[in-house]
C-alpha angles and dihedrals in degrees: 000000000000121000120213111228114200122191141130137207089239089070090065094052096066109097132169101196139291113314096015108142094220092072139150090253088075091072091044091054090053094047091049091051092048089056095043093049095047092243095115093073095051096050122093105228125217134175116239112242124218113267114237125234089246091057091048093047092060087075105016129058112257093238090053092052089050090049092055092048091048093046095060107117126221089220139358123018131310111200113218095173131006091268100023122079139166127223123188091278099044098090092055091046093050091048091049091049092053091040090054090060091051092047091047091054091049092050095053094041089053089049090237086132129352097220133037134187117201108208096194144129151237093057120230121200096098093054108106128198092278107007137077116208145138095039090306131119107165123022100242099187092046091051089053093048093048090049090054091052096044104038104025095037095229117169101199124038122168126205117198116195122188097165114131089242124066112256094234093165095055090047091049091052099046103030090109097034110091092182087074120063116199118200115183144166122194143155113271136226088030140103124341087023095218140105101066098096131089113296136185116266096264092060110078108186118176113185116205125205120241110273095032113147137189096300095059091043092051091048091053091050096045097043102036113016104040099049090048093048092048091053092044094049097204119214090206133016124210121190127211091208107200117166099187092105086076115123090238094055105097095191089081142020111242122107110218122148136199094275089056091055091046091050096049090046090054090051091051090047091053091053090048092051092051098045113010105043086253093297112158131159113189120193125194116245122160134352121131107173095089101208092043090047093054093046093046094050089049090052090048093051094044089055090050088053 
């Protein structure tokens, strides 16, 4: 099986200042690990296109999309949120990141490849309908899911999110859209301090206490995610692939390791093979310990293979 690998040089030009954890070196760490592990040569490489305003407006309010376009600075940094800033290259990077999700959906729906990994930044799952936050501008995975519904006429799309932070933006966008199931695990209480309340049946949130390791994570997946996904029978699965729950990532407090990411990926792949003709589009979210990030992405892709 060949995996499509979507990225673009523009994604490495977005910077938010010296010392910011969401940095261009994240993509370099992944690329280096792909080469060292031998994965680079078995991936089918694609350039991420620019998302269109129409694609963005399926999940974001038009005035919000306009605001992000208008906020792009010609030099220096423009702060959109206390920890989320734009430099002169950010808009292009954000459009490429969202465009990668759209292109990934098109690739798997055309059967050009059954699985895709979008190696892009900035991340997206904190971006709400009308709010940038948590290093995110446009909600990449949501843009991809909405494209699948609108252009490929799918009726059931699942999003699986194993980032250490709750994907509040994805939940905000699809809370009233039963055609999209969201299954997520995240550390709680922790930024963005959401996700633990009552949710409609197509939102499966499983908060994990600080210090939780692979056993608690596997229990959440086996007891909550997998039964819901089996009943939902998704025609396509998108992954918000955050690797900041890794034990080496000191920005959070969970304790996953590479085998945990490989295991959950294999579980997702099994569901996709039963119900979605194997179609999976995985999109990079968090992960800030560079060596752990590279190793975790390699484990994720090896499990997809």
